[in-house]
N, C-alpha and C positions, 0 to 999 in steps of 0.2 A: 453582594459586591467581593471580587476579587481579596485573595490575601493580602495582609501588605507585602510578603517575601514573595508572592508572585507580582506583583507590581515593581518592588525593585530589581526581580530576574529578570521583568520585559524592558524595563530600561536599558539593562545590561545584555542583556538577548539584542535590542536592536541597535545597539554600537556594532556589536561585531558584525552581525548582519551587512551593516550598513558599508563597513569597512569590507569586510568579501565583495558584496557589491560593486565597489569602486573597484576594488580591485580585476573583478570580471571583466567589467567596461574598456577595462584596457584592452582588450586581447584585441584583432583586427575584428571589423564585420565579418569579412570574407578569408574566417583562418579556419575551415572547415578541415575537419578531421575525422573523416567515415567508422575509423574504430573506435574514437573516442573514450571518454572515462566514465566510471560507474560511484568518484566516491572522489571526494576532497581531502588534500593533506591534514587541514584542519578537524575533519570529521572524525569523533573516537571508533573505532571499530570493535568488534568482537571477533576471536577465532573461530571459526566451526569448531564442534568438538561433539566427537560419539560417544562420549559417555553417558549420554542421558540424564543432561545437568538438570535438574528444576524438572525433571521428568520428559526431557526431551533430547532427542541426539539430532544435530546441523551436518551437513556437509553441503559444499562449497562445488557448484559445476559451469563448466566457462560452456556453453552453448552452442555460440559462434564462431567459426576460425575466422570472419572478415571481419567480426566487431569483439568491442569489451563487454560484449551483453551476457550475463549473469545468469545465473538464480544461487539462492540460499534454499535446500531444503529442510525444514523441522519435523521431523518425524516423533509420534509421542511413545513413550512406552508402551501403552495398550496396545500399540500394532503387533507385536513380538512376545507381548505377555511377559516383559519384562521382569527377572528374577535378580537382584541384587550378590547375590551367591554366586550371577554367572559372570563377575566381573573379574579378570585374568589380573592374579598380581603376584610379581615376582620381588625378589629380596638381592639387594645391590651386596658388592661385596663388605657395606659398612651396616648389614641387616636393615636398611631401612625401603619399606616398600616401593614400586615401581609401576603405576598403575598400565599395564600393558592390555587397555581395550575392552570392549563388549562381545564374547563370542556366544551365541545362542547356543542353547543344548541342543542333540542332535533331534530331529523329526518334529521342532518347534511347529504349532503351529500357529502359522500369522494372520494376524487379524487383520480384514480391509476397513480401510476407511477412503472415506470421501476428500476432494484435494479442495484448499480454498488459495485462488491465483492472487497476492497480495502483493499491492502496487504502492511506498512507501512517498511519502510529502517529501516536503522541500524544494516549491516552488519551480519544479524544474530545472534548477541550479544547483540545489544541492542535496542533502542527504543520498543515503545508500542504503542496500538491501542487507548488507552487514553492520551497518552502525552498531552502536551498544543499544539505542534507544529501540531499534527497529528490532533486532534481534530480544529484545527484552516485551516486547509487545507480541511477535509472533510467537513467542511460545508461548505468550499466555492464552490467544487464540488455542495455539497448538492444544494443549488442556483441557480449555473449558470447551470448545467443542468438538475435541475427539476427532478431529480433524489433522490431515498433512498438510502442513502450512508451504507453499512455495512462492517465495519473495525475490521479485524479480530487480536485478540490478540493470535496469535501461540505462543508455547513456544522457549525459546531462548536457544543459546549454552553458553559457554560447559555442561550446566547442561540435555540439552536434545541436543544429536547431531543429524547431516543428520540420519535418511528423517522426524524428529519429525515434525518440522515447515511444510514441504510439505508436509504429512499426515493432517495434521491440516486443510492446503487450502481445501484438498478435501473433506475432513468431514464438513468443515461449507457449500462447494456448496450442499451436500449431504442435510445437514440439510434444506438449504435453501428448495431445493425442496418439503420436507414435509410439513415446518411450512408457506412458501409462495405461495402456491400456484403457484412456478414460474416456466414460459415456456422459458424466456431467459432472460441471464446476460450478462453483461459487465466488465471484468477482468480490476485492475488496480492495478499496482504493482508501487513501488515506492521502485529503486536502489535495496537492498535486496529482497525487496517483488517483484520485477520485473519477478524474478527470480525464484520465487513461483509463479505464475500469469501464466508467463510461462512453467511451470509442469504443474498447475491445467487443464491450456488449454489445454495441449498435451494429459493428463487422460480422459479429456473431449470426445475427439476425439477418443481416441481408448473405452471407456467404449460405445460408441452410446446411442444406446436405451436401456441399462441397467441405464442410467441416466436421464431416460425419467420422469418428462416433461422437468427437464433444458434442455436448448439448449444457452451455450456459443457463443454469435452471434457477438462478438468483446474484442480485448482488449489491455490495454495503457502499454506499458513499459516506464518509465522516468529512464532516464539514468542508465538500468540495470548494474547488476554487475556481467558482465561477464569476464570471466579472461579464458587464455590456455595457454600450455607451450608452445608455438611460440607466443613470444611477436609481437606487432603489432607497427607499426610506432611512434601512441600514448603513447602508455605504456615505451615505450623508453623515448620519448623525453616530455612529462607529468610526468615521474615517482616519483616526488617528486610534485605534483600542487595541489591546492587550499584543504583544509580541511580533504581530505581520502587518505596519497599519498598509495601509490604501496606497500610498504613495512610492514604500518599497517594494508592495507589489506590482503596480505599474512599470518600477524598473526590471524587475522578472521578467514581465512578460514583454518588452521590447529587447531583451537577450533573447526568448525563446522563439520567437515567431519570425521567420523572415523579414527582412525591411520591408520586401515589395508586399507582404502580403498581413503586416501588421494592422490591428483592427479590433476591437475590445468585445466586436459582435462575429469574431471568427468563429468557424465550429467548434476550435478547441478550447474557447472562453465560455462561450455563452449556447446552455445546452437547449434556450427556447428561442432560435431565430426562426423566420418562416420557413419551409420547406425543407428543415431539416431532417435526414432519412435516417431510418427508416420510420413509419409514423409511429407517435407512440403506444397505438394498440399493441403492438410487436414487441415491445421489453418488456424481457424478464421481471418479476418482484423486486421491486427497490427498496430497500434499508436506508437511509436517509437520517445523519445522525446531523445536527449543529448545535452551537454554542452562542449560549444569551449576549455574551457580551461581543461577537464576533462580524465585523462588517461582513462578510461573504451570505452572513446567513439568509437573508432574505429572497436574495435569488435559488437559493436547494431549498426553500421551503415551497419557492414558487414552482420550481420545477418538480418538486415532491405533490402538487398539487395538480399539474397536470398531469401526471403520471394516472394518479386515482380517477379523473377525469376520464381517462382513457380504460376504467376499469380495471387498471395496475392494483395489485397487493403491493403500495407504497407508502407502510407507515413512516410517520417522521418522532424519530426521539430528540426531545432539547431540553438542555441542561442549562439549569440555573444559576445563572453567576457565573457560568463557564465561560474559558476563552476558547481561542484557535487550537488547536492539538491540545487539546486537555488531557486526551485519554490518551496519548502517544510521545508529548513531548518527554525527555529525560529527566526532569525537576518534577514533573505530575504524574511519574506514573502509578506511583505508589500511593496515590492519593486515594479514598475511597470512592472518589465520582469514578476517576480513572475507571475501577475495579468494576463499580456497579455497570460504567459504559459497555466492557468486555464482556460481562455477564449478559446483560440486555441483547447483544448481537447475537453471543450464541441463544441463546434463548430461541430467537429470531429464525438464524439459518439453519437450527435442527429442524424448521418443518419443511426443507427442502434438501437437504441431505438425504440421501438411502441410507438405510441400516444396512445394506450389505458392502458399501464400499466400494472402490476400485484398487486394483493391481498395482504397484507400483514398484520398480527395480532401484533398490536403495543401496 
């Protein structure tokens, strides 16, 4: 079972989330905002930092003039053979040192790295690509996988309902094709972000050569936010589980899906509905991470099993006594289990990323 500290924090977390959801339900149903928002005031954010803090430099880019869609780029020091002696320091009038940024040495050979496109969690209504917890998680992935991580700041509901977040994910993939000279890409989604990642993977398969030179070579679905009209065993047994219980998540689905399209078997919610395109045999290799104490566990496992039946490399990693978002929540990020999960992901991802990597203008 989870520790007492986790149980107590879960109670506080649920109280906070219910308060936030109550406020969001007060927003008029037809209050459509095409520009949208990508974070909320109560979310603690981390400023971008070009100084290779913890071995990774970050930069924010607003990529769509017609919406709030943005990205945060996580660049590991290995890409520029970073040497601490290349940091420029100037003295102020009182003699204190002032950091003036990283300046690459002349004729520095830049290492070409693969790209991981990451989608944060937050039940479609919260979270952000520049939150403190997402910033820390993406730094960890960039270091362990030796990749450039591009974290997507997609539009949130209810200000921007379905399909805004999904469209934003696909738009960033197309942007990468143009800006990053990208041939291969790994998708990584956390909770609701896993639903977006799976959608982007499907659309990439359907687009085929229309997305050239982009090719999605693999995806990682971390405790995906799947649901369906026919409840699974875990949805019944663990309905009141830690951090995100089922009733709370039902509220977020009502805030995310348009009223006229609401249904738990909506393609954005249930990956196993009949006739969903494309056929599973065309999907990329898919690693699924699930937590033992997560009510969404069984549907994610079922999806992984269906992928394996279609002869897709689709391993499943289940973590004992773990809760939803055990590897990405701020209070759990430093636990041995969270670190082990990131390391397990890195081992699998490295099977599918090219040693040659890709060019990226930073």
